[in-house]
C-alpha positions in Angstrom: 0.0 -0.1 0.1 1.4 3.4 -0.9 2.0 5.5 2.1 2.3 9.3 2.1 2.9 11.5 5.3 1.3 14.6 5.7 1.7 17.2 8.6 -1.6 18.7 9.4 -1.8 22.7 10.0 -1.8 22.3 13.7 0.8 20.9 16.2 1.2 17.1 17.0 -0.1 17.3 20.7 -3.6 16.5 20.7 -6.4 17.6 23.1 -7.4 14.6 24.8 -10.6 14.2 26.5 -12.0 12.7 29.6 -12.4 8.8 29.6 -15.1 9.0 32.1 -18.0 9.9 30.2 -18.1 10.1 26.1 -19.8 13.4 26.3 -17.7 15.2 28.8 -15.4 16.8 26.7 -13.0 18.5 29.2 -9.5 18.2 29.0 -7.8 15.0 30.1 -3.9 15.1 29.3 -1.4 14.7 26.9 -0.4 11.3 27.2 2.1 10.5 24.9 2.1 7.1 22.8 5.4 5.9 24.4 4.9 6.2 27.6 1.0 5.9 28.6 -0.3 2.4 27.7 -3.0 1.9 30.3 -6.8 1.8 29.2 -7.4 5.1 30.2 -5.1 6.6 27.7 -6.4 4.6 24.8 -9.8 5.7 25.2 -8.7 9.4 25.6 -6.5 9.0 22.4 -9.8 7.8 20.8 -11.5 10.6 22.1 -9.7 13.2 20.8 -10.4 11.7 17.1 -13.8 12.6 17.4 -13.4 16.4 18.3 -12.3 17.8 14.9 -15.7 16.5 13.9 -17.6 19.2 15.9 -15.5 22.2 14.8 -16.9 24.7 12.5 -14.6 23.5 10.0 -16.7 20.5 9.5 -20.1 19.7 10.9 -20.9 23.0 13.1 -20.8 25.1 10.1 -19.3 23.9 6.8 -20.8 20.8 6.3 -24.7 21.9 7.0 -23.7 25.1 4.9 -23.5 22.7 2.1 -27.4 22.9 1.8 -26.9 26.5 0.4 -24.3 25.3 -2.1 -27.0 22.8 -3.2 -29.5 25.3 -3.8 -32.1 24.7 -0.9 -31.4 27.9 1.0 -29.8 31.0 0.4 -27.4 32.8 3.1 -29.5 35.2 4.5 -27.5 36.3 7.4 -26.5 40.2 8.0 -25.9 40.7 4.3 -22.9 42.9 2.9 -19.9 40.7 3.7 -21.6 38.3 6.1 -21.2 34.9 4.8 -19.5 35.9 1.8 -17.4 32.8 1.5 -20.4 30.6 1.3 -22.5 33.0 -1.3 -19.3 32.7 -3.7 -19.5 29.0 -3.3 -23.4 29.0 -4.0 -22.9 31.5 -6.7 -20.1 29.5 -8.4 -17.8 32.6 -8.4 -15.4 31.2 -5.9 -11.7 31.3 -6.3 -9.0 29.4 -4.5 -8.7 31.9 -1.8 -12.4 31.0 -0.6 -11.9 30.7 3.3 -15.1 28.0 3.4 -12.8 25.5 0.9 -9.9 26.2 3.0 -11.8 25.2 6.1 -13.1 21.8 4.7 -9.6 21.2 3.1 -7.7 21.4 6.8 -10.8 20.6 8.6 -10.2 16.6 8.7 -6.7 16.8 8.9 -6.5 16.7 12.8 -9.2 13.9 13.0 -7.0 11.7 10.6 -3.6 12.9 12.8 -5.6 11.5 15.8 -6.9 8.5 14.4 -3.4 7.5 13.4 -2.2 8.0 16.4 -4.2 5.6 17.8 -4.0 3.0 15.0 -0.1 3.2 15.6 -0.5 3.1 19.4 -3.5 0.9 20.4 -2.6 -2.2 18.9 0.4 -2.8 21.1 -0.9 -1.5 24.8 -1.6 -4.2 27.2 -5.2 -3.4 27.7 -8.5 -5.4 27.3 -9.2 -7.1 23.8 -12.6 -5.3 24.3 -11.2 -1.7 24.9 -9.0 -2.4 22.2 -10.7 -3.6 19.6 -13.3 -0.8 20.5 -10.5 1.7 20.2 -9.6 0.5 16.8 -12.8 0.3 15.3 -13.7 3.5 16.1 -10.3 4.9 14.5 -10.7 3.4 11.6 -14.5 4.4 11.2 -13.8 8.2 11.9 -10.7 8.0 9.5 -12.8 6.8 6.8 -15.3 9.4 7.3 -12.7 12.3 7.2 -11.3 10.8 4.0 -15.0 10.4 2.2 -15.8 14.0 3.2 -12.4 15.0 1.7 -12.8 12.9 -1.6 -16.2 14.0 -2.4 -15.4 17.4 -2.1 -11.5 17.8 -3.5 -11.0 14.4 -5.5 -7.6 13.5 -5.0 -5.7 14.3 -1.7 -3.0 13.8 0.2 -3.2 10.3 2.3 -1.9 9.9 5.4 -1.8 6.3 7.1 0.7 6.9 10.3 1.2 9.4 12.7 3.7 12.4 10.9 7.2 12.4 12.7 10.3 14.8 11.9 12.1 13.8 8.7 8.9 13.3 6.8 7.8 14.1 3.6 6.6 17.8 3.7 5.5 18.1 0.4 3.1 15.2 -0.5 1.2 14.7 -3.8 -2.4 13.8 -4.5 -3.3 10.7 -4.1 -5.8 9.0 -6.5 -9.3 9.0 -4.7 -9.7 5.2 -6.3 -6.8 4.6 -4.4 -8.2 6.3 -1.3 -11.6 4.5 -1.7 -10.1 1.2 -2.1 -7.3 1.1 0.2 -8.5 3.1 3.0 -12.2 3.9 3.3 -13.7 0.6 2.2 -11.3 -1.3 4.4 -11.5 0.6 7.5 -15.2 0.7 7.4 -15.2 -3.2 6.9 -12.9 -3.2 9.7 -14.9 -1.2 12.2 -17.9 -3.3 11.4 -15.9 -6.2 12.7 -14.5 -4.6 15.4 -17.3 -2.2 16.9 -20.0 -3.0 19.5 -23.6 -2.6 18.4 -25.4 0.4 19.8 -27.1 -1.4 22.7 -23.6 -2.4 24.2 -22.8 1.0 24.9 -23.7 2.1 28.8 -25.0 5.8 29.0 -22.1 7.4 29.6 -20.7 6.0 25.7 -23.7 6.7 24.1 -22.9 8.6 20.4 -19.8 6.9 20.0 -19.7 5.0 16.7 -21.1 1.5 16.7 -21.0 -1.5 13.9 -24.6 0.2 12.7 -22.7 3.5 12.1 -20.1 2.0 10.2 -22.8 -0.4 8.0 -24.9 2.5 7.2 -21.8 5.1 6.1 -20.4 1.7 4.0 -23.6 1.8 2.4 -23.3 5.3 1.4 -19.9 4.8 0.2 -21.1 1.9 -2.1 -24.0 3.7 -3.3 -21.8 6.9 -4.2 -19.3 4.5 -6.2 -22.2 2.5 -8.1 -21.7 -0.5 -6.2 -25.8 -1.4 -5.5 -25.7 -4.7 -4.3 -23.3 -4.0 -1.6 -25.2 -0.6 -0.7 -27.9 -3.2 -0.3 -26.6 -5.8 1.6 -25.1 -2.9 4.3 -28.5 -1.5 4.4 -29.9 -4.9 5.7 -27.3 -5.2 8.2 -28.0 -2.1 9.4 -31.7 -3.1 9.3 -31.1 -6.4 11.2 -29.1 -4.2 14.0 -33.0 -3.1 14.8 -32.6 0.5 13.8 -35.9 2.1 13.5 -37.7 5.3 12.6 -38.9 7.6 15.1 -42.9 7.9 15.4 -42.1 11.4 14.9 -40.3 13.4 12.2 -39.7 16.0 15.1 -38.1 13.5 17.6 -34.9 13.5 15.3 -34.3 16.9 16.4 -33.9 19.6 19.0 -31.8 19.9 22.3 -34.1 18.0 24.9 -32.4 14.8 25.9 -35.1 12.6 24.1 -33.8 14.0 20.8 -30.5 12.8 21.2 -28.9 9.5 20.1 -32.6 8.3 19.5 -33.6 4.6 17.6 -33.3 6.2 14.3 -29.6 7.5 14.9 -27.0 5.7 13.4 -24.1 8.8 14.0 -24.3 12.1 15.5 -22.2 15.1 16.3 -22.2 15.3 20.1 -22.5 18.5 22.0 -23.2 19.1 26.1 -23.8 22.8 25.3 -22.3 24.3 28.9 -19.1 25.1 27.3 -16.3 27.4 28.9 -14.7 27.6 25.5 -14.9 30.6 23.1 -17.7 30.2 21.2 -15.9 31.0 18.0 -13.2 28.3 19.2 -12.5 24.7 18.0 -12.8 23.7 21.5 -16.5 25.1 21.4 -19.0 22.5 22.8 -21.9 24.7 21.9 -24.0 23.4 18.4 -24.1 26.6 15.9 -27.5 25.1 14.2 -30.1 26.8 16.2 -28.1 29.9 16.7 -27.5 30.5 13.4 -30.6 29.4 11.7 -33.2 30.9 14.1 -34.9 34.2 12.4 -32.6 37.1 12.7 -32.7 39.5 15.7 -36.4 37.6 16.3 -35.3 37.0 20.1 -36.9 33.4 19.6 -33.8 31.3 20.1 -30.2 32.1 21.6 -28.5 34.0 18.8 -30.8 34.1 15.8 -28.2 34.9 13.1 -30.8 34.2 10.2 -28.9 32.2 8.2 -29.5 29.3 5.7 -32.9 30.5 4.5 -35.3 28.2 1.7 -35.9 29.4 -1.1 -39.4 29.2 -2.8 -38.3 26.6 -5.2 -37.7 24.2 -2.5 -40.8 24.9 -0.5 -42.6 24.4 -3.5 -41.1 21.0 -3.6 -43.5 19.8 -0.8 -46.4 17.5 -1.8 -49.8 18.2 -0.2 -50.2 16.5 3.2 -46.7 16.2 3.9 -45.9 16.5 7.7 -42.7 17.6 7.5 -43.0 21.0 6.3 -44.8 22.3 9.1 -41.5 20.7 11.2 -38.9 21.7 9.1 -39.3 25.3 8.0 -41.2 28.6 8.8 -43.9 30.3 6.7 -46.5 32.7 6.9 -49.2 31.1 8.6 -47.3 27.9 9.8 -47.9 26.5 13.6 -46.3 28.9 16.4 -43.0 28.4 17.6 -42.7 28.5 21.4 -46.1 30.6 21.5 -44.5 33.0 18.8 -46.0 33.3 14.8 -43.8 33.5 12.2 -44.1 36.2 9.5 -42.6 35.9 6.5 -40.7 39.4 6.9 -38.5 37.6 9.1 -36.3 36.5 6.2 -35.5 37.7 3.0 -36.7 34.7 1.0 -39.8 34.2 3.3 -38.8 31.4 5.2 -36.6 29.9 7.8 -35.4 26.6 8.8 -37.5 25.3 12.1 -36.1 21.7 12.3 -33.6 22.5 14.3 -34.1 25.4 16.5 -34.5 25.3 20.4 -36.4 27.4 22.8 -35.0 29.7 25.2 -36.3 27.7 27.9 -33.5 25.2 26.7 -31.1 27.1 25.2 -31.5 30.4 26.9 -28.0 31.9 25.0 -26.1 31.7 21.8 -23.5 29.3 23.2 -25.5 27.2 25.5 -27.2 24.8 22.5 -26.6 21.1 23.3 -28.2 20.0 20.5 -26.2 17.1 18.6 -25.7 17.2 14.8 -27.2 13.9 13.0 -24.7 12.8 10.2 -26.5 9.8 9.8 -30.2 8.3 10.2 -32.1 5.2 9.6 -34.5 7.0 6.8 -31.5 7.9 5.2 -30.5 4.2 4.7 -34.1 3.3 3.8 -33.8 5.6 1.0 -30.2 4.7 0.4 -31.8 1.0 -0.2 -34.8 2.0 -2.3 -32.1 3.7 -4.7 -30.2 0.9 -4.7 -32.5 -1.7 -5.7 -34.2 0.4 -8.1 -30.8 0.9 -10.1 -30.5 -2.7 -10.1 -33.8 -2.9 -12.1 -35.9 -3.9 -8.5 -38.1 -1.4 -9.1 -41.2 -2.6 -7.2 -39.1 -3.9 -4.6 -37.9 -0.1 -4.1 -41.5 0.9 -3.2 -41.7 -0.6 0.7 -38.6 1.3 2.0 -39.5 4.6 0.1 -43.2 4.2 1.2 -42.0 3.4 4.8 -40.4 6.9 4.9 -43.4 8.8 3.4 -45.7 6.7 5.8 -44.4 8.3 8.6 -44.4 12.0 6.7 -48.3 11.6 6.4 -48.0 10.5 2.6 -49.6 7.0 3.1 -51.5 6.8 -0.5 -49.1 3.8 -2.0 -50.5 4.4 -5.8 -48.3 7.4 -5.5 -45.4 5.3 -5.8 -46.5 2.1 -7.5 -46.3 1.1 -11.1 -43.4 3.6 -11.5 -40.9 3.1 -14.5 -37.2 3.0 -13.5 -36.5 6.8 -14.5 -39.7 7.9 -12.5 -38.9 6.1 -9.3 -35.2 7.3 -9.3 -36.5 10.9 -9.7 -39.0 10.1 -6.6 -36.5 8.8 -4.6 -34.1 11.8 -5.1 -37.0 13.8 -4.3 -37.9 12.3 -1.3 -34.1 12.4 -0.3 -34.3 16.1 -0.4 -37.3 16.4 1.6 -36.7 14.1 4.3 -32.9 15.0 4.8 -33.3 18.6 4.2 -30.6 21.3 5.6 -28.9 17.9 7.2 -26.0 18.4 4.6 -26.6 15.6 2.2 -28.2 17.4 -0.9 -24.8 18.2 -2.3 -23.5 14.8 -2.5 -26.6 13.6 -3.6 -26.2 16.2 -6.6 -22.8 15.5 -7.2 -22.7 11.8 -7.5 -26.0 11.2 -9.4 -25.2 10.8 -13.4 -21.4 11.5 -13.1 -22.7 15.1 -11.5 -24.7 16.1 -14.5 -27.8 16.2 -12.2 -26.0 18.8 -10.1 -25.5 20.6 -13.3 -28.8 20.3 -14.9 -30.5 21.0 -11.5 -28.5 24.3 -10.7 -28.6 25.3 -14.2 -32.7 24.9 -13.9 -32.9 27.4 -10.7 -31.2 30.3 -12.6 -27.5 29.4 -11.4 -26.2 29.5 -15.1 -22.2 30.1 -13.5 -22.0 26.4 -12.6 -20.0 24.2 -14.5 -18.3 20.9 -14.2 -15.2 22.5 -12.7 -17.5 23.4 -9.6 -18.5 19.8 -8.8 -14.9 19.7 -7.3 -13.9 22.5 -4.5 -10.6 24.4 -5.3 -7.3 23.2 -3.4 -6.5 26.4 -1.4 -4.0 28.5 -2.7 -2.1 28.9 0.4 -1.6 25.1 0.5 -0.5 25.2 -3.2 1.9 28.2 -1.9 3.1 26.1 1.0 3.4 22.4 -1.0 4.4 23.1 -4.6 3.7 18.9 -5.4 -0.2 19.8 -4.7 -1.9 20.3 -8.2 -4.8 22.7 -8.4 -8.2 20.9 -9.8 -8.7 21.6 -13.1 -10.3 24.9 -14.0 -9.5 26.8 -11.2 
């Protein structure tokens, strides 16, 4: 296997976390891989590998903002240069100096480094096989996720499989993304499936850790992205066998109450506990940004309320009559009240705001107190992946059942709406369902660029007036700062 060593933009000292409670992210210590070989150190090293996912460079901002790039919504915010980097991405006018692209390029690197540290250090530790296997499985699951983000957004990227050390190559080249899929992402996830516990095997203190189901569901998405449809179906079936179910109410998937965190539907979430002592804007912040950013601007409805991520009229028009998700996903004139308050269309430049993630002041009284998790993967997504893969294999009738299961919860109970469709019609129905079911959760852009080798994305974007979008925009630019620092990095075509 080709090994390329990549030194990230931060120091090699990790911020390790408490091992007594996974959700308590207070500092632990800086255990050295050479001198700390106890169970607590193994767990602390593994906990550190989760933390970069929590940061604004990934799930606390840049990942959910991809729905804006995908055309579901507009930045909104305060106007002027507020959110200009996302506006540039969404208008397909961005260059290699775009700060959002820089964030996403750099965001996974610390996580990959921490995962590599675990995978080098933990196997030789004299600890229980149960903890050892779990830590290795978590690190492999996380490393696969970090690389999956990178290759989807940038294509070929530098590859690191061991911790960086003095004397390593400081100027790595980009490794072909097919190599990264076949030699890292897929093998890591297969190993994680074998090594990780099921969800039910974790105690309350360890809820939210990677599980066998999370690894299987992620691998189902990887296989779907690569067009390996039968393998994707097999992974979806494994998730089903592990006992995941839909929540009875769509709203139960979201919000800051304990009942909305790590539910029966959830395969993997980014964990927050809200009562952060760190600066809200720092990497160590432990408050979710979703409600703070997406609450109607200056409304006083939620802690913060910055007015980001305003749904477009075109998106709102996609709701079918009777779809219960509409009132639970967006604010519109005449919608049900929120916390006793009535929404007005003048509260947004588009006439709409996102509702599904908002946390009332009674739960999160300030901008930096939101403890709601950010969902990365849930069972409804798995059902829709299964439906899509079945349809692509020509089993269009079989695709009806998982699709109907998702639609039934949404109140769309007329099976005739999805029966007797051609393969092309079923494909359109499933992609529509993914757009509505997973709205503003950061999936739409990835769905668009994988369909028909990205042509779906270009056709859709042109249809909503984003005529600047061209094939080069299916990948983000490699940050110029990185190219200046490493002459072996080559820019993506067209930038």
